[in-house]
C-alpha positions in Angstrom: 32.5 85.4 118.0 36.1 85.3 116.1 38.2 83.9 118.0 41.0 86.7 119.1 43.8 87.3 117.5 47.6 86.8 119.5 49.4 89.3 119.9 53.1 88.8 121.1 55.3 90.9 122.9 58.5 92.5 124.0 60.2 92.9 127.8 61.0 96.4 128.2 64.1 97.7 130.0 62.0 98.0 133.5 60.6 94.6 133.0 56.9 94.6 132.1 55.7 93.8 128.6 54.4 95.3 125.6 52.8 94.4 122.8 54.4 93.8 119.5 51.2 96.0 117.5 49.0 98.4 118.9 45.7 100.3 118.6 46.0 104.0 118.0 42.9 106.5 119.2 43.2 109.6 117.2 40.1 110.5 116.4 38.1 108.2 118.7 35.5 109.6 120.7 31.9 109.5 121.5 30.0 105.9 122.0 31.3 105.0 118.8 34.7 105.4 119.9 34.5 103.2 122.9 32.3 100.4 120.8 35.4 101.1 117.7 38.1 100.4 121.4 35.7 97.0 122.9 36.2 95.6 118.8 39.5 95.9 118.8 40.2 94.6 122.5 37.6 91.3 121.5 39.7 91.6 118.6 42.7 90.7 120.6 44.3 94.4 120.4 45.9 94.8 124.0 47.6 97.5 124.0 45.5 100.5 123.8 47.7 104.4 122.3 45.6 107.6 123.5 47.0 110.7 124.6 45.6 114.1 126.8 45.1 115.9 123.7 43.3 113.4 121.7 40.7 113.7 124.1 39.1 110.4 124.5 40.5 109.2 127.4 37.1 108.7 129.1 36.3 106.5 125.9 39.2 104.5 126.4 38.1 103.9 130.0 34.7 103.2 129.5 36.3 100.3 126.5 37.9 99.1 129.3 35.7 98.5 131.3 33.0 97.4 128.8 34.8 94.9 126.8 35.3 92.4 129.9 38.7 91.8 129.2 41.1 91.0 132.4 42.7 93.8 133.1 46.1 93.2 134.1 46.5 92.2 130.0 45.4 95.8 128.9 48.1 98.4 128.3 46.6 101.8 128.5 48.5 104.6 127.2 48.7 108.6 127.6 50.7 111.0 127.1 51.6 114.6 128.8 50.8 117.1 126.3 52.7 120.3 126.2 51.2 123.1 128.5 50.9 120.4 131.4 55.2 119.9 131.2 57.1 120.6 134.5 57.0 118.6 137.7 54.5 119.5 139.3 52.4 119.8 136.0 52.9 116.4 135.0 52.0 115.0 138.4 48.7 117.0 138.5 48.5 115.6 134.6 49.1 111.9 135.7 46.2 112.2 138.7 43.7 114.2 136.0 44.2 111.3 133.1 43.6 108.6 135.8 40.7 110.3 136.7 38.8 111.0 133.3 40.1 107.1 132.5 38.7 105.5 135.7 41.1 103.5 136.2 43.2 102.1 139.1 46.3 102.9 137.2 47.8 104.3 133.7 50.1 101.2 132.3 52.6 103.7 129.8 52.7 107.5 130.3 54.8 109.8 127.4 55.5 113.2 127.0 53.3 113.8 123.6 56.0 116.1 122.3 59.6 117.7 123.8 58.7 121.5 122.9 62.3 122.3 123.3 61.8 125.6 123.4 59.8 125.6 126.5 62.4 124.0 127.7 60.7 121.7 130.8 60.9 118.2 129.6 63.6 117.0 132.0 61.1 118.7 134.8 58.4 117.1 133.5 60.1 113.8 133.1 61.2 113.7 136.8 57.2 114.4 137.7 56.6 111.0 135.7 58.9 109.4 137.3 57.7 110.2 140.5 53.6 108.8 139.6 55.6 106.0 138.8 57.5 105.5 142.1 53.8 106.1 143.4 52.6 103.0 142.0 50.1 105.1 139.6 52.0 104.8 136.5 53.5 101.8 135.4 56.2 102.4 132.6 57.2 105.6 131.5 58.3 107.0 128.2 58.3 110.0 126.1 57.0 110.5 121.8 59.5 111.9 119.7 62.3 113.1 121.3 65.7 112.5 119.4 68.9 111.2 120.6 70.5 114.3 122.3 67.3 115.1 124.2 67.0 110.9 125.4 70.6 111.5 126.4 69.8 114.2 128.4 66.8 112.4 129.9 69.2 109.6 130.7 72.1 112.3 132.1 70.0 114.8 134.4 67.8 112.1 136.1 69.9 108.7 135.6 66.6 106.8 134.4 65.8 106.5 131.0 62.6 105.6 129.1 61.5 102.5 128.1 59.7 103.9 125.2 60.1 106.5 122.2 56.9 106.6 120.3 57.7 108.9 116.4 56.7 108.8 113.3 58.4 106.1 112.0 57.1 104.1 108.4 59.0 102.8 105.1 59.0 106.5 103.7 60.8 107.4 107.1 62.2 104.3 108.4 64.2 106.3 111.5 67.3 103.9 111.1 70.0 105.7 113.0 68.0 106.4 116.2 66.4 102.7 116.1 70.1 101.6 116.5 70.7 104.5 119.4 67.2 103.1 120.5 68.2 99.2 120.3 72.0 100.2 122.0 70.1 101.6 124.5 67.4 99.2 125.3 64.6 101.9 124.3 61.7 100.0 122.9 60.5 102.3 119.8 56.9 102.5 119.0 55.5 103.7 115.2 52.9 106.7 115.3 51.2 107.2 111.3 52.9 103.5 110.7 51.1 103.3 107.1 52.4 106.9 106.4 48.3 108.0 106.4 47.4 110.6 103.2 50.3 109.4 101.3 50.7 106.6 97.8 52.8 103.9 100.6 50.1 101.4 99.8 50.4 101.7 96.0 54.1 101.4 95.7 55.3 98.5 93.5 57.8 97.0 95.6 54.8 96.9 98.9 52.7 95.8 96.4 55.0 93.1 95.3 56.1 92.0 99.0 52.3 91.7 100.0 51.3 89.2 96.6 54.7 86.8 97.4 52.7 85.6 101.1 49.7 86.3 100.2 48.4 89.5 102.5 47.3 93.0 101.5 49.6 95.9 101.3 49.3 97.3 105.2 49.8 93.9 106.3 53.3 93.4 104.0 53.9 97.6 105.4 52.5 96.5 109.1 54.8 93.1 109.0 57.8 95.7 108.4 57.5 97.6 111.5 57.7 94.0 113.3 60.2 92.9 112.1 63.0 96.0 112.1 61.6 96.1 115.8 58.8 98.8 116.2 55.6 98.7 117.4 53.5 99.8 114.8 49.6 101.2 116.7 47.1 102.0 113.2 44.5 103.0 113.9 40.8 101.9 112.8 37.4 102.2 113.6 36.3 98.7 111.1 36.4 95.6 112.7 37.2 94.1 110.2 40.4 96.4 109.2 41.6 95.8 112.7 41.5 92.2 112.2 43.5 93.1 109.1 46.4 95.5 110.7 46.7 92.7 113.4 46.8 89.5 111.9 50.2 89.9 110.7 52.5 87.5 112.8 51.4 84.1 111.0 54.1 85.3 107.9 58.0 86.8 107.6 59.2 88.9 104.7 63.1 88.3 104.1 65.7 90.3 105.0 66.1 91.2 101.0 62.1 92.2 101.1 62.5 94.0 104.4 65.9 96.0 103.0 63.3 96.4 100.0 60.6 97.8 101.6 63.4 100.4 103.7 64.7 101.6 100.6 61.6 104.0 100.2 62.8 106.4 102.9 62.4 109.8 101.7 61.4 112.0 105.0 59.3 113.1 107.4 55.9 113.2 105.5 54.6 116.5 107.6 58.0 118.4 109.0 57.0 117.4 112.1 60.0 117.9 113.2 60.8 117.5 117.5 63.7 120.6 117.4 61.2 122.5 116.1 57.8 121.1 116.1 55.7 122.7 118.9 52.4 121.1 120.4 50.5 122.3 123.8 
């Protein structure tokens, strides 16, 4: 078996270790999904990103068991959907996720979308704090939150999220939000890090940077994420692609190369503005 890659970690504001790159599991379902996740774990992935709305928590939990990996070496994430916002609802959501995962704890639990028109994300956050205090969840965070929403959580509960997972790629580098995260000890996590269904990997600047380091355009972009201080979670079911995606810790981009890739900025790709976009 090929030697497993070593993915470094950073320390979150709750003193837990969090990998600098992880596996997205959206659409990885059924036996094929379990097998793909097992292969990723054996490749060296320790961060597995799931959600209630991905309908694959059972597969993720089964992959954890089947992989034979030390449970404490893995960071299993799930997310509370909009329909389960509220204090009691969040507690129930966490317990239901644990049952589907078949694990003794959730390593990271996030609010999937803030859904501001419903205006229950603060109550949801309080329920997550309770789950953490009960030992059912280790780390709590959010996804798709704005600076104002993060501030509100901190002001109203005294607890700032450890993570904010957001749309982030060279077309939308989230510079201002990342600066806010850094100031408040929040770890940035990137969904759609490769700007799926776009021409990102064909951009000349990306191809030039990749060629300069003898890596693929995909690796150049994922290394860009690492160097701007965000954890990307690329999804792949293909073992070779999984390994390619994770093998980005043996080279380093120059400051000019990072800036050149960031210069591709043009905005969100899918119009999923957290102030207006909602998912249940």
